[in-house]
Backbone as CSV, one residue per row, in Angstrom:
resi,resn,N_x,N_y,N_z,CA_x,CA_y,CA_z,C_x,C_y,C_z
1,MET,-15.573,-0.799,-79.515,-16.274,-0.018,-78.866,-16.418,1.240,-78.130
2,LEU,-16.607,2.284,-78.117,-17.517,3.768,-77.821,-17.554,3.463,-76.610
3,ARG,-16.264,4.297,-75.587,-16.837,4.443,-73.960,-18.171,5.103,-73.912
4,PRO,-18.970,5.240,-72.765,-20.100,5.634,-72.875,-20.135,7.334,-73.184
5,ARG,-18.678,7.773,-72.069,-18.607,9.179,-71.956,-18.594,9.473,-73.378
6,TYR,-17.791,9.071,-74.444,-17.259,9.135,-75.622,-18.867,9.156,-76.487
7,GLN,-19.641,8.081,-76.579,-20.709,8.343,-76.966,-21.709,9.315,-76.755
8,ASN,-21.880,9.406,-75.341,-22.602,10.888,-75.394,-22.221,12.211,-75.722
9,ASP,-21.145,12.556,-75.638,-20.262,13.652,-76.367,-20.617,13.585,-78.033
10,HIS,-20.200,12.449,-78.469,-20.727,12.056,-80.028,-22.192,12.724,-80.539
11,GLU,-23.151,12.185,-79.327,-24.738,11.993,-79.559,-24.798,13.718,-79.421
12,ASP,-24.229,13.922,-78.495,-24.458,15.919,-78.311,-24.323,16.576,-79.711
13,ARG,-22.925,16.387,-80.089,-22.232,17.061,-80.741,-23.021,16.785,-82.008
14,SER,-23.615,15.351,-82.485,-24.297,15.058,-83.832,-25.655,15.954,-84.217
15,SER,-26.271,15.849,-82.647,-27.466,16.429,-82.621,-27.579,17.912,-83.132
16,GLN,-26.405,18.853,-83.008,-26.287,19.982,-83.495,-25.805,20.314,-85.089
17,MET,-25.439,18.995,-85.860,-25.700,19.268,-87.120,-26.816,18.411,-87.788
18,ASN,-26.404,18.957,-89.249,-27.644,18.549,-90.093,-27.191,17.378,-91.206
19,PHE,-27.814,16.470,-91.378,-27.134,14.987,-92.243,-28.050,15.441,-93.364
20,VAL,-27.260,15.443,-94.326,-28.056,15.699,-95.804,-27.189,14.226,-96.562
21,ILE,-28.075,13.357,-97.061,-28.131,12.046,-97.792,-28.118,11.992,-98.805
22,TYR,-26.752,11.950,-99.576,-26.920,12.341,-101.162,-27.780,11.054,-101.755
23,HIS,-28.347,11.691,-102.866,-29.075,10.606,-103.776,-30.069,10.077,-102.992
24,SER,-30.632,10.468,-101.707,-31.303,9.564,-100.948,-31.296,8.263,-100.580
25,ALA,-29.833,8.031,-100.374,-29.240,6.408,-100.070,-29.697,5.684,-101.055
26,LEU,-30.304,5.913,-102.570,-30.884,5.348,-103.576,-29.530,4.554,-103.981
27,ARG,-29.713,3.280,-104.378,-28.464,2.925,-105.215,-28.562,2.227,-107.193
28,PRO,-28.794,3.830,-107.610,-29.478,3.437,-109.012,-28.095,3.128,-109.695
29,PHE,-27.091,2.738,-109.464,-25.840,2.205,-110.454,-26.167,1.009,-110.005
30,LEU,-26.764,0.325,-108.975,-26.218,-1.172,-108.368,-27.451,-2.017,-108.830
31,GLU,-28.710,-1.206,-108.779,-29.526,-2.198,-109.149,-30.390,-1.478,-110.535
32,LEU,-31.611,-2.535,-111.311,-32.212,-2.341,-111.845,-33.123,-1.684,-111.869
33,PRO,-34.030,-0.737,-112.294,-35.345,0.100,-112.099,-36.568,-1.193,-111.984
34,ASP,-36.030,-1.947,-113.124,-37.736,-2.905,-113.166,-37.637,-3.679,-111.849
35,LYS,-36.388,-4.207,-111.586,-36.149,-5.071,-110.322,-36.442,-4.405,-109.037
36,THR,-35.852,-3.465,-109.065,-36.146,-2.338,-107.845,-37.810,-2.312,-107.462
37,TRP,-38.403,-1.635,-108.628,-39.473,-1.508,-108.638,-40.602,-2.722,-108.318
38,ALA,-39.893,-3.961,-108.800,-41.000,-5.565,-108.806,-40.494,-5.253,-106.976
39,GLU,-39.429,-5.164,-106.560,-39.526,-5.444,-104.967,-40.517,-4.589,-104.622
40,PHE,-40.752,-3.311,-104.446,-41.205,-2.343,-104.165,-42.566,-2.471,-104.208
41,GLU,-43.393,-3.047,-105.391,-44.521,-3.281,-105.328,-44.725,-4.815,-104.610
42,GLN,-43.766,-5.581,-104.644,-44.288,-6.837,-103.471,-43.943,-6.411,-102.288
43,THR,-43.094,-5.736,-101.542,-42.778,-5.051,-100.483,-43.416,-3.765,-99.683
44,GLY,-43.246,-3.231,-100.589,-43.371,-1.586,-100.586,-42.078,-0.902,-99.538
45,ARG,-41.118,-1.547,-99.967,-39.611,-0.906,-99.850,-38.804,-0.924,-100.791
46,ILE,-38.118,0.047,-100.823,-36.997,0.318,-101.612,-35.296,0.095,-100.525
47,GLN,-34.899,-1.003,-101.127,-33.562,-0.936,-100.449,-32.857,0.425,-100.249
48,TRP,-32.345,0.755,-98.879,-31.888,1.693,-98.373,-32.081,3.209,-98.106
49,ALA,-33.320,3.209,-99.100,-33.907,4.564,-99.289,-35.019,4.533,-98.396
50,SER,-35.612,3.178,-97.606,-36.795,2.805,-97.281,-36.284,3.229,-95.503
51,ASP,-34.688,2.673,-95.560,-34.133,2.700,-94.591,-34.255,4.183,-93.897
52,LEU,-33.693,4.905,-95.041,-33.244,6.241,-94.344,-34.400,7.088,-94.395
53,ALA,-36.252,6.943,-94.762,-36.967,7.030,-94.494,-37.280,6.891,-92.804
54,GLU,-37.252,5.737,-92.302,-37.408,5.340,-91.530,-36.740,6.275,-90.201
55,ILE,-35.335,6.673,-90.257,-34.463,7.139,-89.224,-35.071,7.804,-88.408
56,PRO,-35.762,9.153,-88.896,-36.864,10.006,-87.798,-37.156,9.429,-86.878
57,ARG,-38.329,8.229,-87.285,-38.923,7.634,-86.286,-38.525,6.887,-85.722
58,LYS,-37.688,5.886,-85.927,-36.689,4.571,-85.266,-35.889,5.492,-84.391
59,PHE,-35.006,6.564,-84.471,-34.130,7.356,-83.618,-34.528,8.828,-82.814
60,GLY,-35.930,9.048,-83.261,-36.046,10.210,-82.786,-35.678,11.840,-83.061
61,VAL,-34.913,11.337,-84.396,-33.955,12.788,-84.274,-35.135,13.322,-85.578
62,THR,-34.655,14.639,-85.889,-34.944,16.052,-86.749,-33.860,16.476,-88.136
63,ASN,-32.679,15.730,-87.585,-31.549,16.585,-88.501,-31.179,15.873,-89.559
64,VAL,-32.016,15.040,-90.076,-31.422,14.213,-91.538,-32.051,14.493,-92.245
65,TYR,-31.900,14.707,-93.408,-32.638,15.410,-94.585,-32.068,14.177,-96.022
66,ALA,-33.045,13.948,-96.668,-33.117,13.121,-98.302,-32.904,14.231,-99.020
67,GLU,-31.591,13.877,-99.838,-31.324,14.769,-101.015,-31.780,13.869,-102.499
68,LEU,-32.717,14.762,-103.562,-33.158,14.311,-104.477,-32.520,14.603,-105.802
69,GLY,-31.430,14.693,-106.187,-30.664,14.818,-107.099,-30.664,13.898,-108.408
70,THR,-29.511,13.241,-108.886,-29.457,12.278,-109.614,-30.534,11.167,-109.538
71,SER,-30.723,10.829,-108.214,-31.503,9.645,-108.058,-33.143,10.206,-108.573
72,PHE,-33.724,11.088,-108.612,-34.203,11.534,-108.790,-34.422,12.061,-110.751
73,ALA,-33.312,12.671,-111.204,-33.425,12.804,-112.358,-33.420,11.411,-113.156
74,ASN,-32.342,10.671,-112.917,-32.435,9.190,-113.540,-33.943,8.811,-113.316
75,SER,-34.864,8.325,-112.220,-35.620,7.517,-112.173,-36.887,7.993,-112.727
76,ALA,-36.940,9.934,-112.524,-38.269,10.384,-113.438,-38.227,10.312,-114.938
77,VAL,-37.288,9.543,-115.299,-37.174,9.717,-116.676,-36.963,8.143,-117.120
78,ALA,-36.305,7.036,-116.627,-36.029,5.890,-116.664,-37.707,4.969,-116.184
79,HIS,-38.007,5.313,-114.993,-39.469,4.808,-114.701,-40.253,6.097,-113.757
80,PRO,-40.799,6.925,-113.968,-41.467,7.365,-113.334,-42.672,7.048,-112.168
81,LYS,-43.114,5.951,-112.562,-43.832,5.039,-111.541,-42.654,4.992,-110.174
82,PHE,-41.584,4.428,-110.150,-40.631,4.194,-109.425,-40.295,5.907,-108.599
83,CYS,-40.025,6.735,-109.629,-39.511,7.827,-108.991,-40.624,8.792,-107.830
84,ALA,-41.977,8.325,-108.169,-43.271,8.630,-107.504,-43.054,7.817,-106.356
85,ALA,-42.661,6.308,-106.243,-42.566,5.789,-104.902,-41.417,5.923,-104.267
86,LEU,-40.381,6.619,-104.946,-39.136,7.007,-104.080,-39.356,8.226,-103.291
87,VAL,-40.198,9.060,-103.848,-40.322,10.918,-103.431,-41.316,10.586,-102.232
88,GLY,-42.426,9.743,-102.623,-43.662,9.113,-101.978,-43.195,8.661,-100.566
89,THR,-42.057,7.990,-100.498,-41.525,6.965,-99.607,-41.046,7.901,-98.480
90,LEU,-40.235,8.795,-99.294,-39.323,9.837,-98.707,-39.708,10.547,-97.610
91,ILE,-40.974,11.294,-98.319,-41.703,12.558,-97.760,-42.670,11.704,-96.704
92,LYS,-43.551,10.502,-96.722,-44.213,9.884,-95.372,-43.229,9.975,-94.772
93,GLY,-42.194,8.856,-94.530,-41.338,8.868,-93.473,-40.456,10.066,-93.166
94,MET,-39.902,10.949,-93.884,-39.041,12.054,-92.857,-39.734,13.590,-93.117
95,GLY,-40.880,13.306,-93.898,-41.736,14.648,-93.852,-41.727,15.718,-95.230
96,VAL,-41.876,16.324,-95.427,-41.789,17.365,-96.690,-40.855,18.031,-96.639
97,ASP,-40.458,18.664,-95.350,-39.741,19.247,-95.178,-38.071,19.114,-94.829
98,HIS,-37.917,17.302,-95.176,-36.958,16.964,-94.874,-36.604,16.058,-96.101
99,VAL,-37.601,16.606,-97.028,-36.537,15.964,-98.678,-36.029,17.127,-99.637
100,MET,-34.873,17.208,-99.808,-34.934,18.186,-100.667,-34.225,18.293,-102.091
101,TRP,-34.725,18.662,-103.279,-34.403,18.299,-104.449,-32.985,19.481,-104.742
102,GLY,-31.978,18.685,-105.238,-30.603,19.111,-105.939,-30.477,19.163,-106.873
103,THR,-29.720,19.617,-107.399,-29.353,19.632,-109.182,-28.035,18.929,-109.645
104,ASP,-27.958,17.958,-110.071,-26.354,17.863,-110.725,-25.866,18.489,-112.566
105,SER,-26.770,19.810,-112.180,-26.690,20.275,-113.189,-25.411,20.867,-114.082
106,VAL,-23.891,20.423,-113.137,-22.987,20.361,-114.139,-22.939,18.874,-114.804
107,TRP,-23.495,18.084,-114.811,-23.022,16.779,-115.500,-24.658,16.726,-116.642
108,TYR,-25.654,17.446,-116.091,-26.592,17.068,-117.091,-26.853,19.007,-117.758
109,GLY,-26.592,19.270,-117.548,-26.904,20.821,-118.078,-28.063,21.759,-117.373
110,SER,-28.953,22.228,-118.029,-29.500,23.145,-117.635,-30.719,22.162,-116.509
111,PRO,-31.361,22.546,-115.107,-32.165,21.588,-114.290,-33.353,22.003,-115.138
112,GLN,-33.627,22.459,-116.093,-35.119,22.700,-116.191,-36.284,21.504,-116.866
113,TRP,-35.519,20.881,-116.895,-36.139,19.656,-117.485,-36.586,18.764,-115.880
114,GLN,-35.548,18.504,-114.908,-36.067,18.066,-114.078,-36.910,18.661,-113.159
115,ILE,-36.793,20.435,-113.392,-38.263,21.075,-113.001,-39.804,20.591,-113.345
116,GLU,-39.522,20.642,-114.275,-40.843,19.666,-115.514,-41.216,18.637,-115.081
117,ALA,-39.843,17.770,-114.700,-40.325,16.421,-114.532,-41.333,16.061,-112.829
118,LEU,-40.567,17.224,-112.286,-40.974,17.373,-110.846,-42.528,18.333,-110.563
119,ARG,-42.780,18.856,-111.635,-44.029,19.330,-111.696,-45.401,18.129,-112.065
120,ARG,-44.643,17.486,-112.886,-45.499,16.616,-113.451,-45.682,15.177,-112.460
121,LEU,-44.982,14.884,-111.539,-44.947,14.098,-111.021,-46.452,13.913,-109.976
122,GLU,-46.543,12.445,-110.338,-48.027,12.295,-109.477,-47.818,11.146,-108.012
123,ILE,-47.903,12.028,-107.228,-47.375,10.838,-105.919,-48.677,10.976,-105.071
124,PRO,-49.346,9.931,-104.568,-50.586,9.621,-104.016,-50.434,10.408,-103.251
125,GLY,-51.627,10.735,-102.827,-51.937,11.250,-101.444,-52.070,13.157,-101.563
126,GLY,-51.195,13.790,-102.767,-51.034,14.614,-102.963,-49.689,15.338,-102.330
127,HIS,-48.914,14.582,-102.172,-47.547,14.589,-101.594,-46.837,15.652,-102.576
128,ALA,-46.963,15.353,-103.723,-46.387,16.049,-104.821,-46.227,17.559,-104.604
129,GLU,-47.610,18.384,-104.554,-47.978,19.705,-104.352,-46.894,19.864,-103.316
130,GLU,-47.229,19.322,-102.074,-46.452,19.665,-100.920,-45.119,19.670,-101.242
131,ILE,-44.395,18.983,-101.847,-42.883,18.875,-102.329,-42.585,20.127,-103.032
132,ARG,-43.488,20.862,-103.812,-43.241,21.419,-104.530,-43.510,23.209,-103.859
133,LEU,-44.282,23.253,-103.295,-44.284,24.435,-102.500,-43.352,24.041,-100.965
134,CYS,-43.541,23.494,-100.658,-41.794,23.544,-99.573,-40.542,23.947,-100.641
135,ALA,-40.515,23.232,-101.485,-39.250,23.804,-102.454,-39.216,25.436,-102.694
136,ALA,-40.205,25.763,-103.065,-40.734,27.199,-103.473,-40.308,28.206,-102.050
137,ARG,-40.996,27.491,-100.892,-40.754,28.609,-99.450,-39.145,28.287,-98.992
138,ARG,-38.228,27.345,-99.621,-37.051,26.941,-99.207,-36.082,28.111,-100.107
139,CYS,-36.484,27.881,-101.843,-36.212,28.838,-102.544,-36.325,30.119,-101.789
140,GLN,-37.757,30.749,-101.373,-37.713,31.877,-100.724,-36.900,32.312,-100.176
141,ARG,-36.444,31.907,-99.072,-35.702,31.593,-97.803,-34.432,32.189,-98.308
142,CYS,-33.952,31.364,-99.466,-32.639,31.499,-99.930,-32.093,32.456,-100.461
143,HIS,-33.799,33.291,-101.435,-33.429,34.503,-101.508,-33.351,35.662,-100.823
144,GLN,-33.993,35.569,-99.744,-34.301,36.402,-98.446,-32.857,36.492,-98.030
145,ALA,-32.440,35.534,-97.429,-31.083,35.065,-96.985,-29.784,36.177,-98.018
146,ALA,-30.018,35.612,-98.701,-28.755,36.449,-99.916,-29.284,37.834,-99.678
147,ASP,-30.290,38.411,-100.285,-30.544,39.842,-99.611,-29.971,40.058,-98.220
148,LEU,-30.232,39.325,-97.135,-29.745,40.045,-96.329,-28.062,39.730,-96.599
149,ARG,-27.567,39.318,-96.819,-25.863,39.121,-96.749,-25.414,40.052,-97.930
150,ARG,-26.430,40.302,-98.875,-25.966,41.341,-99.993,-25.875,42.995,-98.531
151,GLN,-26.989,43.043,-98.225,-27.365,44.450,-97.403,-26.525,44.537,-96.180
152,HIS,-25.911,43.091,-95.425,-24.923,43.484,-94.360,-23.205,43.889,-95.114
153,HIS,-23.188,43.328,-96.410,-21.593,43.590,-96.913,-21.822,44.514,-97.455
154,GLN,-22.496,45.734,-97.750,-22.723,46.699,-98.447,-21.751,47.828,-98.026
155,VAL,-21.200,48.472,-98.987,-20.443,49.388,-98.605,-21.218,50.633,-98.544
156,PRO,-21.509,51.536,-97.596,-21.879,52.788,-97.570,-21.707,53.553,-98.842
157,GLN,-22.559,54.633,-99.442,-22.113,54.977,-100.479,-20.896,56.137,-100.361
158,ASP,-20.784,56.950,-98.797,-19.834,57.302,-98.723,-18.593,57.409,-98.458
159,GLN,-18.494,56.035,-97.999,-17.163,55.539,-97.656,-16.781,54.814,-98.604
160,ALA,-17.360,54.296,-99.841,-17.199,53.947,-101.426,-16.637,54.923,-102.127
161,GLU,-17.134,56.225,-102.025,-16.765,57.467,-102.964,-15.067,58.298,-102.073
162,SER,-14.968,58.275,-100.791,-13.893,58.627,-100.160,-12.780,57.425,-100.136
163,GLY,-12.993,55.637,-100.311,-11.966,55.313,-100.114,-11.162,55.192,-101.402
């Protein structure tokens, strides 16, 4: 059991970190898509992923993010309705700015097909467009940050020539 002093220290430190939950806590290799879909239709829940989506509300935190990589790639192809349910569950619970799309392109090759699948994804309530716009803003911020890093590390021309 944690002593209260340690627990408070731990809580202070963890609030300064961001937690990105790989595969959005989906267990794609442990459960069959049809079985998981049937459970979602019956209960409105996706085992573990719904728990993840509830963390911000239950615990009042803003530093937890859901990452969609292989979980998106597998479900977009194998069961598009389930994919829409997964993405919709995460956005509804965590907010569109806390659902991140990543790519396992090292395994799957070019991510272009996943980008196309995301463009075609239909989630009730217009959430698919929200996630596309959020991803575009995040990508733009990444490019801006990379430009700033390049500018910061750039050697002035006169120093480069004299070195």
